[in-house]
N, C-alpha and C positions, 0 to 999 in steps of 0.2 A: 812828438817824436821822441823827446827825452824820456817821457813816461814809458813809451813802448820799448825803448832800449833798456830802461831799468827793469821792466817786467821780464824782458827776455834774459837779462843778466841774472835776475833772481831765479828764473826757471833753470838756467844753466847751472848755477851754483847748487840748487836743490837736486837737479838731475845728477850732478857729480857726487853729491853726498849719498844719494841712493845707490849709485854705482859702487861707491866705496863701502857702504854698509853691506850691500849684497855680496861683494867680494869677501868682506870680513866674515860674514855669516857662513859662506861656503867654505872658507878656510877652517871653520870649526866643525864642519861636518865630516863624517867618515863614509867610506864607500861600503856598499853592502857586502862585498866579498872580504872585507877586512874586519868584520864584527862577528861575534859568536853568540852574544846575548844582548837583550835590550838594555842591560846595565852599561854596555859599552857605547850606547847611542846617546849623544848629548841632546838636551832640549835647547831651543834657540833663544829662550828668554826666561827670566825668573818668574814672570807672570804669564801664564799660558791662557790663550783665548781660543775656544770657549772654556777650556780647562777641564780636568778630570773630576768625576764625582767619586765619593768615597763608597766603600762596600756597604755602608748603612743603606744607601739608596738601592743597591742591588738586592739586599734582603727585603726591602719594602716591595720591590717589583715582584719578587718571588711569592711572598706571603699574600700579596694582593690577589693572586690567582687561586688560592686555596680557600674555598668559600667559608667553611665552618671552623676556621682556625683563628687564633688571636696572636698579634705581635706585641710582645712586651719588651720595650726598650729600656735598658739601664744606662744612665749617663748623666752628664751635667745638664743644666737647664738649656744650654745652647743646642746640644744634640737632640734632646727630647722635644724642644720647641720646633726645631727644623723638621723632625719626623712628623709631629702632629700637624704642623702647618701644611706640610706637603700632602698629607693624606686626608685632610678635612674636606677638600673639594673633590675627592675621588670616591665615586659611588661604590666602587668595589670594596672600599673599606667601611662605608656606611656613615661618613660624615663625622661630626663632632663627637657623637657618642658611639662611634663605630669600633672596629676591631683593632685599632692601633692605640695601645695604652703605654704609659710611661712610668718608670721609677726614677724620680729626679733626685740625684745625689747632691748633698751639700758638703761643706767643709768637714763636718764631723764624720760623714760616711766615707769621704776620701781618706781620712786619717785612720778610722777604725774598721772600715770595711762595710760592704753593702748587705750583708747577710740578713740582719734584722729587718731592714726596710724591704728587701726583696720578699721575704716570707710573709710579711704583713700585706704587701701588695698582691701577692699571689693568692692569698686566702680571699681577699676582697674581690679579686677578679673572678675566681671560681664561683663564688656565691652569686655574683651579679650576671656574669656572661655564660657560665657553664659551657665552655668551648670543648670541642672534641680533641683539639690539639693546640699546644702553646709553643711558640717560638720565642725563647728568651734571648734577646739580642744584646750583646755587650758592645760598648763603644770604647774609644781610645783610653779614657781615664780608668776604666775598670781593668783593662789589660795592663796598664802601667802600674797600678797599685798591686796587681797580682792576685786578686780574689779568685778563688777556685769555684767559679760559677758552674762548671760541669758537674762537680759533686753535689752542689746545692740543687741543681735542676734534677739530678737523679733522685735525690731524696724527695723532692716535691712530686716527681712523677709517681713514685711509689705511694706517697702519702695520700695523693688525690686520685690515684688510679686513672691518670690521663696521659696521653701522648705528650711528652715535653722534651724539647730539643734545645740545646744551647748553641747559638750562632755567634761567632766572633767576627767583628767587623772593624778591627783596628786599621786605620788608613796608613799608618806609618810602615806597614809591611807590604803594601800593594801599590800598583800603578793606577788602578781605576776601580770602578764599581763592580766589575764582573765577578770577582771572587765572592762577593756577597750573594749574588744569584746562585753561583755554583755550589757554595757551601750550604745554602738553605735547601736547595732541592736535593742535594746529596744526603742531608740529614733526614729526609723523608724515608730513607731506607729503613729506619728504625720502626716505622709503622707497618711495614709489609709483612705478610704472612704467606706461607706456601699455598698454592692454588693449583687446580687442574687446568691444563692448556685449553683455552677456548678459541684459539686461532686468531685472536685480535692483535692489534698493533697499538703500542703506547707511543705517544709523541713527547719527547723530552728535550727541553732546552729552548723552546721557541720564545723569543723575547719581543718580537714585533709582529703585528698583524693577527689575523684570524685564520687558523689552519683550515677551517672549512671553506675558505675562499680560494685555496691554492689548487694548482693542477695536481699536486701529489695527493691531496685529499680526494679529488674527483676520480683519479685513477684507482685508488684503493677502494672507494665505495662502489664504483662501477664493477669492480671485480668481486664484490660481496664480502670485503674484509671489514670486520667491525673495528671501530676506533675505541680504545680504552682510555686510560689515564692520559690527560694532556697537562703536563707539568712544566712550567708554571703558568701556562696560558689560560687555564680554567679547569679546575678539578675540585674534588671533595676528598675528605679524609677517608671515606669508605672506598672511593675509587683508588686511592693510593694504597690502601690496605690490600685490595684485590689485584693490584697491578701485576704481580707475578703470574697471573693467568694468561698474560699476553704471550704470543709465540715469538714476537720480535719487538724490540725497542728501537724506534726510529729516532735517532739522535740528530736534531736539526741545528744544533750549535755545539761546539766543543765543551761548553760549560756543563752539558749533560753527560759527558763521558764518564766521570767518576761514579755517578749513580748507575749508569748502564753496566759498567765493569763490575760493580759490587753485585748487581742483580744477576749477571752472568755467572759469577763465582758461586753465589748462594743458591740460585734457583735454576741455573742453566739457560737463562733467557738470552737468545742471540741478539746482537744489535748491529745496526748499520749507521755509520756516520754520514748523514745526508744533509750536509750544510748547504748554505746558499751559494751554490757554485754556478759558473757560467759556461765552462767548456762542455759542449754537448757530448763528447766522447766520455768524459768523466761521469756526467749525469746518467748517461745510458748504461754504463757499467754498474752504477749504484742501483738503478731500477732492476737490472738483471740479478744482482746480489739479493735485493730485497725479496723479489718474487721466488727466488730459489729457496730462501729460508721459509717462505710461506707455503712452499710446495704447490705453487700455482704457476700456470703458464704466463709468460710475459704478454700483457694485453696488446692487441693490434694498435690501439691508440697511441701507445708509447712508441711503436715503430714509426707511425705517421709523424708524430711530433719530432722525433729524432731526425727523420729525413728533412723536415722543414728547417730545423736548426742547422743541419749540415749544409743545406743549400744557401742559407743566409750567411754562414761562415765563409763558404767558398767565394761568394760574391763580394764579401767585405775585404778580403785580404788585399786585393788590388787597389781598392780605394783608400785603405788606411795605412798602407805600407809607407814608412818613412816619417810618419807624424810623430813629433816629440811631445812628451807629456810629463806632467807632475801628478803623482797619485796622492790624493788626500785621504778622506775617510768615506767609504761606501758601505752599503749593507752586505756586499759580496765578500767572500773570503779573500783577504788581501793578496797573498802570494799566488793563489790559484788564478785570480783575475789578472795579475801582472804577467804571469806565465802565459796565459791565454792571449793577451795583447802582444806579447813578444812573438808568439807563433804567427800572429797576423802581420808581423813586420813592423810593428810600432816600436818606438824608442823610449824607454823609461829614463828620465833625467834625474828624478828624485822620488823616493817612496817614503811616505809617512806610515808608520806602523806602531802597534802596541807590543809586538813581540818579534823575535828573530827565530825562524825555524831551525831545526837541526841541519847540520851540513849535508846530511844524506837526503834531505827533503827533495822530492822530485821537482816540485815547482821552483824551488830555489835554484836547483841545478840548471833548469831550462833558462832562467833569467841570466845567471852568471855565465852560461855558455856563450851568450851573445853580447851582454852588456854588464857593466858594473856601476849602477847608479848610486847617487848619494842617498843616504838614509837618515831620517830624523824621526822623532816621536810625533805622534798625532797631537792635535790641538795646538798647532803652531801657526795658525792662520795669519795673525798680525805680522810677525816678523818675516814670514815667507814672501810678503809682497815686495820686499827689497831684492829678492833674487831673480825676479821675472826678467829684468833687463839684462841679467848676466847669463841666465840659462836659455832664454828665448824659447819657451815651450809653445806648442800650437794648442795644446789642450790642458785643462785642469780637471781632474776627476775628484768630486767631493763637494764639500761646502765652502763657498767663497762668495764674494760679491761680484755678480756677473758683469755689472757695468765697469767696475774697476778692472776686471780681467780684459774686457773688450777694448778698453783704452790702451792696453798693452798688446793688443793683437792676439789675445788668447780666448778661446771658446770654452765654456764650461760644459762638461758632460754631466747631465743630471742622472741621479741614480735612486732618488727616494722612492720612485714608483716601483722599484724592485723589492722594497722592504717586505711587502706582504706575500711575495711570490716564493714558490719552491718547485723545482723541476725544470723541464726544458723550456717552460715559459720565461724563465730568467735569461736563458740563452737568446731566445728570439727577440725579447724586448730590449735586452742589453745591447745586442748587436745593432738593432735598429737605431738606438740612441747614439751609439758610437758613430754610425754612418752619418746621422744628422749633424752631430757635432763636428765630425771630420770635414764634411762639406762646408759648414759654416766657417770653420777655421781657415780653409783654403781661400774662401771669399775675403775674409779679413786680411789675409796675407796679400792677396792681389790688390786690394784697396790701398793698403799701406805702401805697397811698392809703387802704385800709380801716383800716390800723394808725394 
């Protein structure tokens, strides 16, 4: 009996500590309507789990998809080891003797500059690999010492008559790895040459999945639209060079916008931002815009899918209305997804995000018209567990430990299956999963009330 009382007392103390920690964490958070940039949003702990990757990883992800190019990393042994170790097991890079090469700087190079060592490495690389394009990637130490790598790369480009681009991946200027992907694919503009319009579509910015498995690919190919360059998901230097032949650039992630905008300015190529969205009305409008640029009628299959998604949405609003949720990290556009759930009558308690949109953003306005949730940065999984007993959400969207959530009466909304999707299939699958999780959350609530 004494042991049971003691266990109960320890649980009570621990529970009170969690309550106190949760209240303290919430007191450090700001409301979405009170912040204007991500810099105003505090992180909840000094050590973040799982934590952000640096832009060097983003550059690796981009170069991986350009088959006949080489990645030449300049940095300390730590950065170059990380890069090589990461790419050794990746068949897209070709293993140990593959397309990821390093220029390892020592104390002398940090003091007197990397020019001599870079030129020697570049000569050796050209003799052995004979690449069609070289991405010279600088890391933090190179940026700190101030070496003018851009001018060096320009000299090397002329000397060896090869496409060569300098990519800067210093982490102290960024929040995550995405600028590394963005800057690498934007640099590919320097390889492009004017072409005649062949009616094709380029796919820019895809980070996950295979475009050929998506609804969007099926719709385009069924309509007889050729697919051109797919950057960075799988392309060649020649495809990049001929990319201006496309009639439309299909930007499937905002990281592809700078390249699409440069191509529009230089070659007149129209672009459509067709990110991973969930609102069927929004997706339907994008399909209309895309086929208008292609000078083709909207396929009947799009109308059919749109009708299916609208039917699923109308049936979901009654079942999901009133459910409270915490938004973590999902493959879908953060604020578009949250605005969609608000339209269904759901209640956002806290949103984790990597950026804050402009005040005029339509999705932001939809959310703030009804609710003003707390906001924090993503990758705060560990400390957030302390706020569950304070906010009492029904659902958690993103990555967490499902069993830990269920102990708190919270159901996880799974979203990884949406990663390879594009189009109205995201709406149909996403709504189906929300309904499943919503039903499970109500059952959890009933069981806890009966207990």
